[in-house]
Structure formats: structure tokens, C-alpha cells
C-alpha positions, -999 to +999 in steps of 0.1 A: +564+764+462+582+751+493+562+727+514+558+730+552+579+704+570+564+678+594+585+654+615+570+619+619+585+599+648+581+562+645+575+569+608+585+534+597+560+517+619+526+505+608+505+537+613+535+560+609+544+547+574+508+551+561+506+586+576+539+596+560+526+586+526+494+606+531+514+636+545+537+636+514+508+649+493+509+683+510+540+684+533+577+678+533+581+648+556+610+639+579+607+603+592+624+595+625+628+558+636+653+537+656+642+505+638+635+488+671+601+477+658+604+481+621+628+476+592+645+499+568+628+481+539+596+499+549+612+531+536+614+516+501+577+509+502+570+545+513+592+559+486+574+539+459+540+555+467+547+589+482+542+621+462+576+632+474+603+612+491+607+618+528+640+624+546+650+596+570+667+601+603+678+570+623+680+580+659+668+570+694+643+593+710+653+580+744+686+597+739+683+633+748+713+644+726+697+627+696+665+646+701+684+679+705+703+673+672+671+664+654+655+698+663+687+716+654+687+701+619+650+706+614+643+739+633+622+750+603+596+722+610+561+735+618+548+703+633+555+668+646+534+636+647+545+614+676+540+577+669+572+564+685+560+542+713+558+505+722+522+494+720+517+457+729+494+453+758+506+419+768+542+428+766+536+459+787+521+438+815+552+415+814+578+443+811+563+476+824+596+495+829+605+491+792+572+508+784+575+536+809+610+544+798+604+544+761+569+559+759+574+587+784+610+598+781+608+603+744+578+626+747+594+646+775+626+651+755+606+662+724+586+687+745+618+701+760+631+709+725+598+723+713+600+746+744+631+762+729+614+771+696+604+807+690+577+800+665+542+784+666+544+746+665+518+718+660+519+684+677+497+654+670+500+628+697+493+591+689+470+582+718+447+553+722+412+543+733+429+523+761+429+555+781+392+549+788+397+515+803+364+496+803+340+524+795+307+527+812+290+541+781+291+528+746+298+542+721+327+560+738+327+598+736+357+621+744+339+630+776+340+595+789+356+592+824+392+582+822+395+551+845+425+534+859+444+518+830+441+481+825+478+478+814+511+497+817+508+505+780+474+521+786+488+540+816+517+554+795+490+569+771+471+583+800+502+599+816+514+612+782+480+630+777+483+645+812+518+657+804+506+673+772+477+689+788+498+704+816+524+716+792+499+732+769+488+755+797+522+772+798+532+772+762+508+791+740+530+786+709+523+749+710+490+735+695+482+699+704+457+673+693+457+638+709+441+613+686+426+584+705+428+555+681+406+525+682+419+494+663+438+500+630+438+472+605+445+467+568+472+479+544+478+504+517+459+496+485+492+493+466+505+466+490+538+485+492+533+490+530+513+472+556+514+458+591+546+438+596+551+429+633+585+417+645+581+383+661+548+368+671+520+393+663+502+409+693+473+421+672+444+401+658+446+407+620+483+399+614+479+368+635+449+358+613+467+365+580+499+347+592+478+317+602+461+317+568+496+319+553+505+287+572+529+304+597+508+295+627+488+263+631+458+281+647+445+313+664+437+314+700+407+336+709+413+350+743+381+342+761+345+336+750+328+343+783+326+381+781+292+399+783+290+403+745+266+387+720+291+359+711+312+361+743+343+375+726+358+409+730+344+437+708+366+464+692+363+492+667+384+482+637+394+511+614+413+509+581+448+522+586+445+545+556+414+561+571+434+566+604+463+581+585+440+606+568+428+616+602+463+629+610+463+651+579+429+665+589+442+671+625+475+688+614+456+711+590+431+719+618+460+731+640+477+750+612+444+769+605+441+776+643+404+772+645+404+758+680+391+774+712+421+761+732+456+748+722+449+712+734+421+689+723+413+652+719+395+632+693+383+596+690+393+581+657+373+550+649+344+538+627+317+540+653+309+503+650+320+474+672+330+440+658+337+409+679+368+388+675+348+359+662+330+382+637+364+393+624+376+358+620+344+348+601+346+380+580+382+370+570+371+336+559+341+349+540+361+378+523+391+356+513+375+322+510+404+309+531+396+287+561+416+292+593+416+271+625+409+288+658+405+276+694+390+293+725+416+300+752+417+318+786+412+356+789+443+376+784+455+400+812+449+437+803+421+431+778+388+450+782+354+437+771+341+462+746+353+495+731+340+513+701+340+550+692+316+578+690+335+596+662+310+624+657+334+651+671+361+642+645+336+641+617+323+676+627+354+695+637+381+678+617+360+674+585+371+637+585+352+605+582+362+568+576+356+556+541+366+519+542+346+489+555+360+461+577+359+438+547+380+463+527+405+464+554+407+426+558+410+421+521+439+446+519+456+429+549+455+395+532+467+410+499+497+425+518+504+392+536+504+373+503+528+397+488+553+396+516+551+358+518+552+355+480+520+333+480 
């Protein structure tokens, strides 16, 4: 029996690669990536553990002609999961135009090609809890007021959601779900794929594991004077495999067309907040590896606390997280040791 085809943009990235693996159990997968923030080696890891090997397309989604050719070659696809975006908060503050060009133009070009299709199409958008800014209410529900973004990266996610909402009103053939991720961590249990940032990591866990591996001398905790129990920022850390499985639940939800409207949003998190210092101590306890850390100044663009109310996703998508933060940290360290041959 022929499998339905799903395009995964940014499919060699951290979340995209894990999602491609989970998708391969039920769908034919086409991975699209320009290798600007990933390497072709990731494809080997995906192929090792996927139920069926995905097709790979190397192209730049900022190039309108490339996007046109993609949809001509794969006009039988029934859906697309759009991961392809730059995502480092700090870098976006320093180089906002890079983020606006990449994150917005690629989405617009994709929608322009979807508009030409004459069949029903399903789109999952990789959004972020950054759209909420510093929320007034915790845990954060999908009804939380969207505030002014704290960074250009966050603003691109807000604008992208607005574009999708506006477009959904005039294209009834397109079904859209925006998944607002909290903080993905960890690696596939096989250690064939995991988080592999190019250059200095912007996220906490890879910086921790690289420090434990001896690549960095110490970790800088950006501020300990926030209004939290230990003064450090609180986030909702979710295992990347749980996050990947949420995409399968979402795409199946759209295919089954059980929704009242053709646009919806879901928080994807564990529902529990963990501070930066708690993560560091959890790593040292789980792995029995000591790491050095120092307290530094606050970082521009960071918010104080964010963790999800995930009850909507649990109820409507029939999804729930399975892994603990210790599971995720252990898998991340196992992955780091493998790639560093420790």
C-alpha cells in the first residue's frame, strides 16, 4: 500500500530529523534542507533508524524558483511540516534582518505554491512559546495574550502565525496547525541523531554536554536575579522524541479533519517548569559528571518563566509526553559521548 507523502522542511535539523524518523513509520517522507544549520551526515543517522528511507532535496527555501520546483516534483504530497527557520534568540537580536528574510520569505513562498494546488493540503507550522513573551499567567494556555515579542526571532514566529491565520481564511483547502514548542532537549534513544549545533551552542543542554566533554571550560548562567525560586530562568524542557511524536499526532488530526476550523494552535510541552540551575544539577546527578558554571549578566531577549498548559494537545491530539527531564538529559549525554568518541 502506497504511503501518503509529507514534505519536511529543515528536515536535517534537530527537531526536523527526529520528526522525519517518527513520520517514516506511517508516511513517505521528503526532507528539504539547505544545510545552513545542519550537515548531510544527519541523513545517514536518519536512514539507519527510519522505517523507510526519506527522499532528500537540497534547496534554499528563500529562493522562489527552488520552492516552485519542489512543489512541481512533489505535487502528490498531502502535507508539509515547516521547520526551516533560524532560531537563536541572541543571534536574532544581533542580526534581525537575517531572521526576517529567512523565516518569513520561506513561509510566504511555500504558501504561494500551496495556493496553486487543487487538492486538500495539511500544514504543520513549527512555532514557539516565544510568541507569548513574558506571560502573565502560568502555566501558559493557548488563550494567553500575545505580547510584544522579546526578540526578532520571537517576532518572526508571531508574524508567521498571523500570516497563516489570515491565509487560512481565504483557502479552505488548507488545514493548518501551529505547534508552539517549549524547550526541546535530548536525543534519539539509538544515539544515531541528536542536537548538533554549528558553532557555539545557543541552547542550554548542548552547552552543558559540550562542557562536560571538555570543549568549554565552564557554563555561564545568564542571570540569577529573576523572580524565581533560585533566581534563574525557568523553562519547560520536553524530550525531542515526545515533540516529534506531537507532529505525527497533529498531521493525523488534520488528515482526519476533525476540527471546527482550518487553523488551530497547540502548546507542546511537559506542563512543568525547571530552572537553569535545576537542569545543571540534574545533569550532574544523572551522569555523575561534574561541570563548572558561573553566574553572568542577564541576556537580551530572555524572559523570566515559561511553561505550558498542555491539556489541549492531550485532549484534542491524543498526545502526551512520555519522557522525564532525566531521560532527556541522559540521552543528550549519550549522544554527546558518541559524537565525541568519549
